[in-house]
PDBQT receptor file of N, H, CA, C and O in Angstrom, charges set to zero:
ATOM      1  N   MET A   1      51.945  85.704  66.636  1.00  0.00    +0.000 N 
ATOM      2  CA  MET A   1      52.891  86.731  66.117  1.00  0.00    +0.000 C 
ATOM      3  C   MET A   1      53.456  87.442  67.337  1.00  0.00    +0.000 C 
ATOM      4  O   MET A   1      52.738  87.850  68.250  1.00  0.00    +0.000 OA
ATOM      5  N   ASN A   2      54.875  87.579  67.305  1.00  0.00    +0.000 N 
ATOM      6  H   ASN A   2      55.459  87.247  66.564  1.00  0.00    +0.000 HD
ATOM      7  CA  ASN A   2      55.583  88.174  68.393  1.00  0.00    +0.000 C 
ATOM      8  C   ASN A   2      55.806  89.676  68.008  1.00  0.00    +0.000 C 
ATOM      9  O   ASN A   2      56.493  89.967  67.029  1.00  0.00    +0.000 OA
ATOM     10  N   LEU A   3      55.237  90.584  68.762  1.00  0.00    +0.000 N 
ATOM     11  H   LEU A   3      54.678  90.347  69.558  1.00  0.00    +0.000 HD
ATOM     12  CA  LEU A   3      55.382  91.955  68.465  1.00  0.00    +0.000 C 
ATOM     13  C   LEU A   3      56.451  92.703  69.245  1.00  0.00    +0.000 C 
ATOM     14  O   LEU A   3      56.574  93.925  69.156  1.00  0.00    +0.000 OA
ATOM     15  N   GLY A   4      57.274  91.886  70.063  1.00  0.00    +0.000 N 
ATOM     16  H   GLY A   4      57.174  90.893  70.135  1.00  0.00    +0.000 HD
ATOM     17  CA  GLY A   4      58.373  92.492  70.899  1.00  0.00    +0.000 C 
ATOM     18  C   GLY A   4      59.516  92.992  69.976  1.00  0.00    +0.000 C 
ATOM     19  O   GLY A   4      59.625  92.654  68.797  1.00  0.00    +0.000 OA
ATOM     20  N   HIS A   5      60.335  93.812  70.616  1.00  0.00    +0.000 N 
ATOM     21  H   HIS A   5      60.246  94.087  71.574  1.00  0.00    +0.000 HD
ATOM     22  CA  HIS A   5      61.489  94.375  69.895  1.00  0.00    +0.000 C 
ATOM     23  C   HIS A   5      62.491  93.255  69.616  1.00  0.00    +0.000 C 
ATOM     24  O   HIS A   5      62.681  92.320  70.395  1.00  0.00    +0.000 OA
ATOM     25  N   GLN A   6      63.112  93.416  68.460  1.00  0.00    +0.000 N 
ATOM     26  H   GLN A   6      62.957  94.175  67.827  1.00  0.00    +0.000 HD
ATOM     27  CA  GLN A   6      64.166  92.548  67.949  1.00  0.00    +0.000 C 
ATOM     28  C   GLN A   6      65.481  93.097  68.518  1.00  0.00    +0.000 C 
ATOM     29  O   GLN A   6      65.710  94.305  68.449  1.00  0.00    +0.000 OA
ATOM     30  N   VAL A   7      66.373  92.223  69.092  1.00  0.00    +0.000 N 
ATOM     31  H   VAL A   7      66.187  91.242  69.148  1.00  0.00    +0.000 HD
ATOM     32  CA  VAL A   7      67.702  92.593  69.543  1.00  0.00    +0.000 C 
ATOM     33  C   VAL A   7      68.718  91.700  68.929  1.00  0.00    +0.000 C 
ATOM     34  O   VAL A   7      68.588  90.476  68.926  1.00  0.00    +0.000 OA
ATOM     35  N   GLU A   8      69.756  92.339  68.395  1.00  0.00    +0.000 N 
ATOM     36  H   GLU A   8      69.862  93.333  68.397  1.00  0.00    +0.000 HD
ATOM     37  CA  GLU A   8      70.851  91.592  67.802  1.00  0.00    +0.000 C 
ATOM     38  C   GLU A   8      72.052  91.720  68.723  1.00  0.00    +0.000 C 
ATOM     39  O   GLU A   8      72.310  92.838  69.168  1.00  0.00    +0.000 OA
ATOM     40  N   THR A   9      72.809  90.682  69.050  1.00  0.00    +0.000 N 
ATOM     41  H   THR A   9      72.599  89.774  68.688  1.00  0.00    +0.000 HD
ATOM     42  CA  THR A   9      73.976  90.704  69.901  1.00  0.00    +0.000 C 
ATOM     43  C   THR A   9      75.237  90.499  69.065  1.00  0.00    +0.000 C 
ATOM     44  O   THR A   9      75.196  89.923  67.978  1.00  0.00    +0.000 OA
ATOM     45  N   ALA A  10      76.365  90.988  69.604  1.00  0.00    +0.000 N 
ATOM     46  H   ALA A  10      76.398  91.456  70.487  1.00  0.00    +0.000 HD
ATOM     47  CA  ALA A  10      77.678  90.737  68.923  1.00  0.00    +0.000 C 
ATOM     48  C   ALA A  10      78.702  90.532  69.994  1.00  0.00    +0.000 C 
ATOM     49  O   ALA A  10      78.507  90.950  71.135  1.00  0.00    +0.000 OA
ATOM     50  N   GLU A  11      79.822  89.877  69.635  1.00  0.00    +0.000 N 
ATOM     51  H   GLU A  11      79.980  89.537  68.708  1.00  0.00    +0.000 HD
ATOM     52  CA  GLU A  11      80.965  89.645  70.568  1.00  0.00    +0.000 C 
ATOM     53  C   GLU A  11      81.821  90.908  70.440  1.00  0.00    +0.000 C 
ATOM     54  O   GLU A  11      82.003  91.484  69.367  1.00  0.00    +0.000 OA
ATOM     55  N   MET A  12      82.357  91.315  71.671  1.00  0.00    +0.000 N 
ATOM     56  H   MET A  12      82.209  90.847  72.543  1.00  0.00    +0.000 HD
ATOM     57  CA  MET A  12      83.265  92.458  71.646  1.00  0.00    +0.000 C 
ATOM     58  C   MET A  12      84.479  92.055  72.418  1.00  0.00    +0.000 C 
ATOM     59  O   MET A  12      84.410  91.277  73.369  1.00  0.00    +0.000 OA
ATOM     60  N   SER A  13      85.630  92.612  71.983  1.00  0.00    +0.000 N 
ATOM     61  H   SER A  13      85.686  93.244  71.211  1.00  0.00    +0.000 HD
ATOM     62  CA  SER A  13      86.874  92.323  72.632  1.00  0.00    +0.000 C 
ATOM     63  C   SER A  13      87.047  93.196  73.875  1.00  0.00    +0.000 C 
ATOM     64  O   SER A  13      86.368  94.214  74.010  1.00  0.00    +0.000 OA
ATOM     65  N   ASP A  14      88.000  92.789  74.837  1.00  0.00    +0.000 N 
ATOM     66  H   ASP A  14      88.551  91.963  74.727  1.00  0.00    +0.000 HD
ATOM     67  CA  ASP A  14      88.200  93.598  75.969  1.00  0.00    +0.000 C 
ATOM     68  C   ASP A  14      88.668  94.985  75.652  1.00  0.00    +0.000 C 
ATOM     69  O   ASP A  14      88.277  95.966  76.285  1.00  0.00    +0.000 OA
ATOM     70  N   ALA A  15      89.561  95.047  74.602  1.00  0.00    +0.000 N 
ATOM     71  H   ALA A  15      89.878  94.250  74.087  1.00  0.00    +0.000 HD
ATOM     72  CA  ALA A  15      90.116  96.414  74.202  1.00  0.00    +0.000 C 
ATOM     73  C   ALA A  15      88.894  97.357  73.687  1.00  0.00    +0.000 C 
ATOM     74  O   ALA A  15      88.837  98.552  73.979  1.00  0.00    +0.000 OA
ATOM     75  N   SER A  16      87.988  96.737  72.943  1.00  0.00    +0.000 N 
ATOM     76  H   SER A  16      88.034  95.767  72.706  1.00  0.00    +0.000 HD
ATOM     77  CA  SER A  16      86.785  97.505  72.537  1.00  0.00    +0.000 C 
ATOM     78  C   SER A  16      85.953  97.974  73.745  1.00  0.00    +0.000 C 
ATOM     79  O   SER A  16      85.493  99.116  73.762  1.00  0.00    +0.000 OA
ATOM     80  N   LEU A  17      85.769  97.178  74.673  1.00  0.00    +0.000 N 
ATOM     81  H   LEU A  17      86.143  96.250  74.660  1.00  0.00    +0.000 HD
ATOM     82  CA  LEU A  17      85.023  97.494  75.906  1.00  0.00    +0.000 C 
ATOM     83  C   LEU A  17      85.668  98.648  76.733  1.00  0.00    +0.000 C 
ATOM     84  O   LEU A  17      85.008  99.530  77.282  1.00  0.00    +0.000 OA
ATOM     85  N   ASP A  18      87.073  98.546  76.765  1.00  0.00    +0.000 N 
ATOM     86  H   ASP A  18      87.609  97.830  76.319  1.00  0.00    +0.000 HD
ATOM     87  CA  ASP A  18      87.765  99.566  77.504  1.00  0.00    +0.000 C 
ATOM     88  C   ASP A  18      87.568 100.902  76.877  1.00  0.00    +0.000 C 
ATOM     89  O   ASP A  18      87.427 101.888  77.601  1.00  0.00    +0.000 OA
ATOM     90  N   GLN A  19      87.548 101.003  75.565  1.00  0.00    +0.000 N 
ATOM     91  H   GLN A  19      87.663 100.202  74.977  1.00  0.00    +0.000 HD
ATOM     92  CA  GLN A  19      87.302 102.216  74.815  1.00  0.00    +0.000 C 
ATOM     93  C   GLN A  19      85.952 102.855  75.086  1.00  0.00    +0.000 C 
ATOM     94  O   GLN A  19      85.800 104.068  75.232  1.00  0.00    +0.000 OA
ATOM     95  N   ILE A  20      84.960 101.931  75.144  1.00  0.00    +0.000 N 
ATOM     96  H   ILE A  20      85.083 100.945  75.026  1.00  0.00    +0.000 HD
ATOM     97  CA  ILE A  20      83.540 102.382  75.395  1.00  0.00    +0.000 C 
ATOM     98  C   ILE A  20      83.383 102.807  76.854  1.00  0.00    +0.000 C 
ATOM     99  O   ILE A  20      82.836 103.877  77.117  1.00  0.00    +0.000 OA
ATOM    100  N   SER A  21      83.817 102.052  77.747  1.00  0.00    +0.000 N 
ATOM    101  H   SER A  21      84.262 101.182  77.533  1.00  0.00    +0.000 HD
ATOM    102  CA  SER A  21      83.599 102.273  79.202  1.00  0.00    +0.000 C 
ATOM    103  C   SER A  21      84.581 103.403  79.696  1.00  0.00    +0.000 C 
ATOM    104  O   SER A  21      84.434 103.821  80.844  1.00  0.00    +0.000 OA
ATOM    105  N   GLY A  22      85.507 103.885  78.947  1.00  0.00    +0.000 N 
ATOM    106  H   GLY A  22      85.626 103.545  78.014  1.00  0.00    +0.000 HD
ATOM    107  CA  GLY A  22      86.375 104.910  79.434  1.00  0.00    +0.000 C 
ATOM    108  C   GLY A  22      87.780 104.420  79.775  1.00  0.00    +0.000 C 
ATOM    109  O   GLY A  22      88.639 105.238  80.104  1.00  0.00    +0.000 OA
ATOM    110  N   GLY A  23      88.035 103.150  79.709  1.00  0.00    +0.000 N 
ATOM    111  H   GLY A  23      87.337 102.486  79.442  1.00  0.00    +0.000 HD
ATOM    112  CA  GLY A  23      89.289 102.607  79.912  1.00  0.00    +0.000 C 
ATOM    113  C   GLY A  23      89.554 102.294  81.342  1.00  0.00    +0.000 C 
ATOM    114  O   GLY A  23      88.624 102.148  82.136  1.00  0.00    +0.000 OA
ATOM    115  N   LEU A  24      90.736 102.193  81.670  1.00  0.00    +0.000 N 
ATOM    116  H   LEU A  24      91.491 102.311  81.025  1.00  0.00    +0.000 HD
ATOM    117  CA  LEU A  24      91.230 101.739  83.028  1.00  0.00    +0.000 C 
ATOM    118  C   LEU A  24      91.250 103.003  83.884  1.00  0.00    +0.000 C 
ATOM    119  O   LEU A  24      91.468 104.110  83.392  1.00  0.00    +0.000 OA
ATOM    120  N   GLY A  25      91.015 102.801  85.184  1.00  0.00    +0.000 N 
ATOM    121  H   GLY A  25      90.839 101.901  85.584  1.00  0.00    +0.000 HD
ATOM    122  CA  GLY A  25      91.075 103.947  86.151  1.00  0.00    +0.000 C 
ATOM    123  C   GLY A  25      91.386 103.519  87.524  1.00  0.00    +0.000 C 
ATOM    124  O   GLY A  25      91.409 102.327  87.828  1.00  0.00    +0.000 OA
ATOM    125  N   VAL A  26      91.629 104.474  88.367  1.00  0.00    +0.000 N 
ATOM    126  H   VAL A  26      91.611 105.442  88.120  1.00  0.00    +0.000 HD
ATOM    127  CA  VAL A  26      91.905 104.232  89.849  1.00  0.00    +0.000 C 
ATOM    128  C   VAL A  26      90.906 105.242  90.580  1.00  0.00    +0.000 C 
ATOM    129  O   VAL A  26      90.645 106.368  90.157  1.00  0.00    +0.000 OA
ATOM    130  N   SER A  27      90.429 104.714  91.647  1.00  0.00    +0.000 N 
ATOM    131  H   SER A  27      90.641 103.800  91.991  1.00  0.00    +0.000 HD
ATOM    132  CA  SER A  27      89.591 105.540  92.483  1.00  0.00    +0.000 C 
ATOM    133  C   SER A  27      89.872 105.256  93.946  1.00  0.00    +0.000 C 
ATOM    134  O   SER A  27      90.462 104.242  94.319  1.00  0.00    +0.000 OA
ATOM    135  N   GLY A  28      89.412 106.216  94.768  1.00  0.00    +0.000 N 
ATOM    136  H   GLY A  28      88.932 107.040  94.465  1.00  0.00    +0.000 HD
ATOM    137  CA  GLY A  28      89.475 106.038  96.248  1.00  0.00    +0.000 C 
ATOM    138  C   GLY A  28      88.423 106.948  96.914  1.00  0.00    +0.000 C 
ATOM    139  O   GLY A  28      87.989 107.954  96.353  1.00  0.00    +0.000 OA
ATOM    140  N   SER A  29      88.050 106.556  98.098  1.00  0.00    +0.000 N 
ATOM    141  H   SER A  29      88.402 105.739  98.554  1.00  0.00    +0.000 HD
ATOM    142  CA  SER A  29      87.025 107.359  98.720  1.00  0.00    +0.000 C 
ATOM    143  C   SER A  29      87.241 107.196 100.282  1.00  0.00    +0.000 C 
ATOM    144  O   SER A  29      87.914 106.259 100.713  1.00  0.00    +0.000 OA
ATOM    145  N   GLY A  30      86.685 108.082 101.073  1.00  0.00    +0.000 N 
ATOM    146  H   GLY A  30      86.139 108.843 100.723  1.00  0.00    +0.000 HD
ATOM    147  CA  GLY A  30      86.724 108.061 102.445  1.00  0.00    +0.000 C 
ATOM    148  C   GLY A  30      85.599 108.914 103.041  1.00  0.00    +0.000 C 
ATOM    149  O   GLY A  30      85.065 109.833 102.420  1.00  0.00    +0.000 OA
ATOM    150  N   GLY A  31      85.276 108.549 104.283  1.00  0.00    +0.000 N 
ATOM    151  H   GLY A  31      85.709 107.803 104.788  1.00  0.00    +0.000 HD
ATOM    152  CA  GLY A  31      84.245 109.240 104.866  1.00  0.00    +0.000 C 
ATOM    153  C   GLY A  31      84.457 109.342 106.416  1.00  0.00    +0.000 C 
ATOM    154  O   GLY A  31      85.215 108.558 106.987  1.00  0.00    +0.000 OA
ATOM    155  N   LEU A  32      83.800 110.284 107.061  1.00  0.00    +0.000 N 
ATOM    156  H   LEU A  32      83.184 110.921 106.597  1.00  0.00    +0.000 HD
ATOM    157  CA  LEU A  32      83.887 110.519 108.500  1.00  0.00    +0.000 C 
ATOM    158  C   LEU A  32      82.530 110.964 109.060  1.00  0.00    +0.000 C 
ATOM    159  O   LEU A  32      81.894 111.850 108.490  1.00  0.00    +0.000 OA
ATOM    160  N   PHE A  33      82.087 110.372 110.151  1.00  0.00    +0.000 N 
ATOM    161  H   PHE A  33      82.603 109.652 110.614  1.00  0.00    +0.000 HD
ATOM    162  CA  PHE A  33      80.791 110.710 110.777  1.00  0.00    +0.000 C 
ATOM    163  C   PHE A  33      81.121 110.851 112.269  1.00  0.00    +0.000 C 
ATOM    164  O   PHE A  33      81.662 109.961 112.926  1.00  0.00    +0.000 OA
ATOM    165  N   VAL A  34      80.736 112.083 112.759  1.00  0.00    +0.000 N 
ATOM    166  H   VAL A  34      80.296 112.806 112.225  1.00  0.00    +0.000 HD
ATOM    167  CA  VAL A  34      80.910 112.390 114.166  1.00  0.00    +0.000 C 
ATOM    168  C   VAL A  34      79.550 112.838 114.743  1.00  0.00    +0.000 C 
ATOM    169  O   VAL A  34      78.905 113.764 114.252  1.00  0.00    +0.000 OA
ATOM    170  N   GLU A  35      79.166 112.141 115.789  1.00  0.00    +0.000 N 
ATOM    171  H   GLU A  35      79.690 111.389 116.188  1.00  0.00    +0.000 HD
ATOM    172  CA  GLU A  35      77.903 112.471 116.521  1.00  0.00    +0.000 C 
ATOM    173  C   GLU A  35      78.118 113.018 117.950  1.00  0.00    +0.000 C 
ATOM    174  O   GLU A  35      78.706 112.314 118.771  1.00  0.00    +0.000 OA
ATOM    175  N   THR A  36      77.679 114.206 118.267  1.00  0.00    +0.000 N 
ATOM    176  H   THR A  36      77.202 114.777 117.600  1.00  0.00    +0.000 HD
ATOM    177  CA  THR A  36      77.867 114.795 119.509  1.00  0.00    +0.000 C 
ATOM    178  C   THR A  36      76.519 115.131 120.052  1.00  0.00    +0.000 C 
ATOM    179  O   THR A  36      75.560 115.092 119.282  1.00  0.00    +0.000 OA
ATOM    180  N   PRO A  37      76.354 115.454 121.296  1.00  0.00    +0.000 N 
ATOM    181  CA  PRO A  37      75.100 115.990 121.841  1.00  0.00    +0.000 C 
ATOM    182  C   PRO A  37      74.573 117.217 121.182  1.00  0.00    +0.000 C 
ATOM    183  O   PRO A  37      73.371 117.481 121.208  1.00  0.00    +0.000 OA
ATOM    184  N   VAL A  38      75.474 117.987 120.579  1.00  0.00    +0.000 N 
ATOM    185  H   VAL A  38      76.450 117.773 120.558  1.00  0.00    +0.000 HD
ATOM    186  CA  VAL A  38      75.054 119.319 119.986  1.00  0.00    +0.000 C 
ATOM    187  C   VAL A  38      74.802 119.162 118.471  1.00  0.00    +0.000 C 
ATOM    188  O   VAL A  38      73.812 119.683 117.958  1.00  0.00    +0.000 OA
ATOM    189  N   VAL A  39      75.705 118.438 117.744  1.00  0.00    +0.000 N 
ATOM    190  H   VAL A  39      76.509 118.015 118.160  1.00  0.00    +0.000 HD
ATOM    191  CA  VAL A  39      75.654 118.501 116.312  1.00  0.00    +0.000 C 
ATOM    192  C   VAL A  39      76.121 117.070 115.719  1.00  0.00    +0.000 C 
ATOM    193  O   VAL A  39      76.965 116.395 116.308  1.00  0.00    +0.000 OA
ATOM    194  N   ASP A  40      75.574 116.698 114.631  1.00  0.00    +0.000 N 
ATOM    195  H   ASP A  40      74.888 117.247 114.153  1.00  0.00    +0.000 HD
ATOM    196  CA  ASP A  40      76.032 115.549 113.875  1.00  0.00    +0.000 C 
ATOM    197  C   ASP A  40      76.710 116.081 112.556  1.00  0.00    +0.000 C 
ATOM    198  O   ASP A  40      76.147 116.885 111.813  1.00  0.00    +0.000 OA
ATOM    199  N   VAL A  41      77.932 115.579 112.335  1.00  0.00    +0.000 N 
ATOM    200  H   VAL A  41      78.390 114.926 112.939  1.00  0.00    +0.000 HD
ATOM    201  CA  VAL A  41      78.760 116.014 111.156  1.00  0.00    +0.000 C 
ATOM    202  C   VAL A  41      79.122 114.782 110.282  1.00  0.00    +0.000 C 
ATOM    203  O   VAL A  41      79.580 113.758 110.789  1.00  0.00    +0.000 OA
ATOM    204  N   CYS A  42      78.914 114.910 109.045  1.00  0.00    +0.000 N 
ATOM    205  H   CYS A  42      78.541 115.742 108.634  1.00  0.00    +0.000 HD
ATOM    206  CA  CYS A  42      79.218 113.901 108.094  1.00  0.00    +0.000 C 
ATOM    207  C   CYS A  42      80.093 114.579 106.951  1.00  0.00    +0.000 C 
ATOM    208  O   CYS A  42      79.714 115.611 106.398  1.00  0.00    +0.000 OA
ATOM    209  N   ALA A  43      81.222 113.975 106.646  1.00  0.00    +0.000 N 
ATOM    210  H   ALA A  43      81.530 113.136 107.096  1.00  0.00    +0.000 HD
ATOM    211  CA  ALA A  43      82.151 114.412 105.607  1.00  0.00    +0.000 C 
ATOM    212  C   ALA A  43      82.539 113.340 104.722  1.00  0.00    +0.000 C 
ATOM    213  O   ALA A  43      82.882 112.255 105.191  1.00  0.00    +0.000 OA
ATOM    214  N   ASP A  44      82.512 113.569 103.411  1.00  0.00    +0.000 N 
ATOM    215  H   ASP A  44      82.234 114.451 103.030  1.00  0.00    +0.000 HD
ATOM    216  CA  ASP A  44      82.984 112.536 102.407  1.00  0.00    +0.000 C 
ATOM    217  C   ASP A  44      83.904 113.071 101.452  1.00  0.00    +0.000 C 
ATOM    218  O   ASP A  44      83.797 114.255 101.133  1.00  0.00    +0.000 OA
ATOM    219  N   ALA A  45      84.882 112.275 100.908  1.00  0.00    +0.000 N 
ATOM    220  H   ALA A  45      84.969 111.313 101.168  1.00  0.00    +0.000 HD
ATOM    221  CA  ALA A  45      85.744 112.699  99.911  1.00  0.00    +0.000 C 
ATOM    222  C   ALA A  45      85.894 111.536  98.899  1.00  0.00    +0.000 C 
ATOM    223  O   ALA A  45      85.863 110.372  99.297  1.00  0.00    +0.000 OA
ATOM    224  N   ILE A  46      86.052 111.841  97.616  1.00  0.00    +0.000 N 
ATOM    225  H   ILE A  46      86.077 112.787  97.293  1.00  0.00    +0.000 HD
ATOM    226  CA  ILE A  46      86.234 110.868  96.540  1.00  0.00    +0.000 C 
ATOM    227  C   ILE A  46      87.127 111.401  95.540  1.00  0.00    +0.000 C 
ATOM    228  O   ILE A  46      87.118 112.598  95.249  1.00  0.00    +0.000 OA
ATOM    229  N   GLY A  47      87.987 110.463  94.940  1.00  0.00    +0.000 N 
ATOM    230  H   GLY A  47      87.995 109.491  95.177  1.00  0.00    +0.000 HD
ATOM    231  CA  GLY A  47      88.854 110.883  93.880  1.00  0.00    +0.000 C 
ATOM    232  C   GLY A  47      88.924 109.787  92.836  1.00  0.00    +0.000 C 
ATOM    233  O   GLY A  47      88.999 108.605  93.170  1.00  0.00    +0.000 OA
ATOM    234  N   VAL A  48      88.898 110.183  91.564  1.00  0.00    +0.000 N 
ATOM    235  H   VAL A  48      88.837 111.144  91.293  1.00  0.00    +0.000 HD
ATOM    236  CA  VAL A  48      88.892 109.163  90.533  1.00  0.00    +0.000 C 
ATOM    237  C   VAL A  48      89.861 109.672  89.405  1.00  0.00    +0.000 C 
ATOM    238  O   VAL A  48      89.744 110.784  88.891  1.00  0.00    +0.000 OA
ATOM    239  N   GLY A  49      90.797 108.789  89.080  1.00  0.00    +0.000 N 
ATOM    240  H   GLY A  49      90.892 107.886  89.498  1.00  0.00    +0.000 HD
ATOM    241  CA  GLY A  49      91.712 109.105  88.065  1.00  0.00    +0.000 C 
ATOM    242  C   GLY A  49      91.659 108.141  86.842  1.00  0.00    +0.000 C 
ATOM    243  O   GLY A  49      91.722 106.929  87.049  1.00  0.00    +0.000 OA
ATOM    244  N   THR A  50      91.550 108.605  85.637  1.00  0.00    +0.000 N 
ATOM    245  H   THR A  50      91.498 109.590  85.469  1.00  0.00    +0.000 HD
ATOM    246  CA  THR A  50      91.495 107.776  84.458  1.00  0.00    +0.000 C 
ATOM    247  C   THR A  50      92.523 108.304  83.535  1.00  0.00    +0.000 C 
ATOM    248  O   THR A  50      93.203 109.269  83.885  1.00  0.00    +0.000 OA
ATOM    249  N   GLU A  51      92.694 107.725  82.346  1.00  0.00    +0.000 N 
ATOM    250  H   GLU A  51      92.142 106.940  82.062  1.00  0.00    +0.000 HD
ATOM    251  CA  GLU A  51      93.605 108.179  81.308  1.00  0.00    +0.000 C 
ATOM    252  C   GLU A  51      93.138 109.561  80.774  1.00  0.00    +0.000 C 
ATOM    253  O   GLU A  51      93.906 110.325  80.189  1.00  0.00    +0.000 OA
ATOM    254  N   ASN A  52      91.817 109.836  81.013  1.00  0.00    +0.000 N 
ATOM    255  H   ASN A  52      91.192 109.216  81.488  1.00  0.00    +0.000 HD
ATOM    256  CA  ASN A  52      91.264 111.132  80.492  1.00  0.00    +0.000 C 
ATOM    257  C   ASN A  52      91.361 112.246  81.441  1.00  0.00    +0.000 C 
ATOM    258  O   ASN A  52      91.064 113.370  81.037  1.00  0.00    +0.000 OA
ATOM    259  N   GLY A  53      91.767 112.060  82.736  1.00  0.00    +0.000 N 
ATOM    260  H   GLY A  53      92.008 111.147  83.064  1.00  0.00    +0.000 HD
ATOM    261  CA  GLY A  53      91.882 113.091  83.687  1.00  0.00    +0.000 C 
ATOM    262  C   GLY A  53      91.574 112.648  85.067  1.00  0.00    +0.000 C 
ATOM    263  O   GLY A  53      91.423 111.461  85.354  1.00  0.00    +0.000 OA
ATOM    264  N   LEU A  54      91.481 113.641  85.933  1.00  0.00    +0.000 N 
ATOM    265  H   LEU A  54      91.604 114.605  85.700  1.00  0.00    +0.000 HD
ATOM    266  CA  LEU A  54      91.317 113.420  87.422  1.00  0.00    +0.000 C 
ATOM    267  C   LEU A  54      90.048 114.170  87.890  1.00  0.00    +0.000 C 
ATOM    268  O   LEU A  54      89.890 115.349  87.573  1.00  0.00    +0.000 OA
ATOM    269  N   ALA A  55      89.188 113.535  88.601  1.00  0.00    +0.000 N 
ATOM    270  H   ALA A  55      89.317 112.578  88.858  1.00  0.00    +0.000 HD
ATOM    271  CA  ALA A  55      87.966 114.157  89.158  1.00  0.00    +0.000 C 
ATOM    272  C   ALA A  55      88.047 113.935  90.737  1.00  0.00    +0.000 C 
ATOM    273  O   ALA A  55      88.325 112.849  91.246  1.00  0.00    +0.000 OA
ATOM    274  N   LEU A  56      87.777 115.059  91.421  1.00  0.00    +0.000 N 
ATOM    275  H   LEU A  56      87.550 115.941  91.008  1.00  0.00    +0.000 HD
ATOM    276  CA  LEU A  56      87.803 115.066  92.897  1.00  0.00    +0.000 C 
ATOM    277  C   LEU A  56      86.415 115.601  93.392  1.00  0.00    +0.000 C 
ATOM    278  O   LEU A  56      85.855 116.489  92.750  1.00  0.00    +0.000 OA
ATOM    279  N   GLY A  57      85.874 115.095  94.483  1.00  0.00    +0.000 N 
ATOM    280  H   GLY A  57      86.330 114.374  95.005  1.00  0.00    +0.000 HD
ATOM    281  CA  GLY A  57      84.662 115.587  95.056  1.00  0.00    +0.000 C 
ATOM    282  C   GLY A  57      84.656 115.500  96.575  1.00  0.00    +0.000 C 
ATOM    283  O   GLY A  57      85.234 114.587  97.165  1.00  0.00    +0.000 OA
ATOM    284  N   THR A  58      83.990 116.473  97.196  1.00  0.00    +0.000 N 
ATOM    285  H   THR A  58      83.521 117.214  96.716  1.00  0.00    +0.000 HD
ATOM    286  CA  THR A  58      83.900 116.375  98.637  1.00  0.00    +0.000 C 
ATOM    287  C   THR A  58      82.509 116.841  99.048  1.00  0.00    +0.000 C 
ATOM    288  O   THR A  58      81.859 117.559  98.289  1.00  0.00    +0.000 OA
ATOM    289  N   SER A  59      82.036 116.451 100.229  1.00  0.00    +0.000 N 
ATOM    290  H   SER A  59      82.565 115.867 100.846  1.00  0.00    +0.000 HD
ATOM    291  CA  SER A  59      80.785 116.936 100.754  1.00  0.00    +0.000 C 
ATOM    292  C   SER A  59      80.926 117.021 102.279  1.00  0.00    +0.000 C 
ATOM    293  O   SER A  59      81.700 116.303 102.912  1.00  0.00    +0.000 OA
ATOM    294  N   LEU A  60      80.098 117.981 102.847  1.00  0.00    +0.000 N 
ATOM    295  H   LEU A  60      79.470 118.564 102.334  1.00  0.00    +0.000 HD
ATOM    296  CA  LEU A  60      80.046 118.147 104.224  1.00  0.00    +0.000 C 
ATOM    297  C   LEU A  60      78.681 118.442 104.650  1.00  0.00    +0.000 C 
ATOM    298  O   LEU A  60      78.006 119.288 104.064  1.00  0.00    +0.000 OA
ATOM    299  N   HIS A  61      78.251 117.777 105.648  1.00  0.00    +0.000 N 
ATOM    300  H   HIS A  61      78.799 117.090 106.125  1.00  0.00    +0.000 HD
ATOM    301  CA  HIS A  61      76.870 117.937 106.113  1.00  0.00    +0.000 C 
ATOM    302  C   HIS A  61      76.773 118.014 107.657  1.00  0.00    +0.000 C 
ATOM    303  O   HIS A  61      77.319 117.143 108.335  1.00  0.00    +0.000 OA
ATOM    304  N   ALA A  62      76.117 118.998 108.208  1.00  0.00    +0.000 N 
ATOM    305  H   ALA A  62      75.674 119.705 107.657  1.00  0.00    +0.000 HD
ATOM    306  CA  ALA A  62      76.084 119.215 109.572  1.00  0.00    +0.000 C 
ATOM    307  C   ALA A  62      74.588 119.390 109.993  1.00  0.00    +0.000 C 
ATOM    308  O   ALA A  62      73.899 120.173 109.338  1.00  0.00    +0.000 OA
ATOM    309  N   ALA A  63      74.045 118.715 111.041  1.00  0.00    +0.000 N 
ATOM    310  H   ALA A  63      74.604 118.079 111.573  1.00  0.00    +0.000 HD
ATOM    311  CA  ALA A  63      72.767 118.863 111.439  1.00  0.00    +0.000 C 
ATOM    312  C   ALA A  63      72.670 118.922 113.008  1.00  0.00    +0.000 C 
ATOM    313  O   ALA A  63      73.441 118.249 113.693  1.00  0.00    +0.000 OA
ATOM    314  N   HIS A  64      71.800 119.661 113.519  1.00  0.00    +0.000 N 
ATOM    315  H   HIS A  64      71.173 120.208 112.963  1.00  0.00    +0.000 HD
ATOM    316  CA  HIS A  64      71.602 119.748 114.970  1.00  0.00    +0.000 C 
ATOM    317  C   HIS A  64      70.157 119.603 115.320  1.00  0.00    +0.000 C 
ATOM    318  O   HIS A  64      69.799 119.650 116.497  1.00  0.00    +0.000 OA
TER     319      HIS A  64
């Protein structure tokens, strides 16, 4: 007797998948790393745009 979980699958159209996953979008990112004898600096930026809006993010890290 198999006591594992039962899973049922179904075919989905591309349009249905776009609605579930959030639709189409555009993104971009960039980064910079500078190492000096005194300090190491790392900076990152990211932007994502979808039909639902725009999200932007940045980070900056410095260590010595």
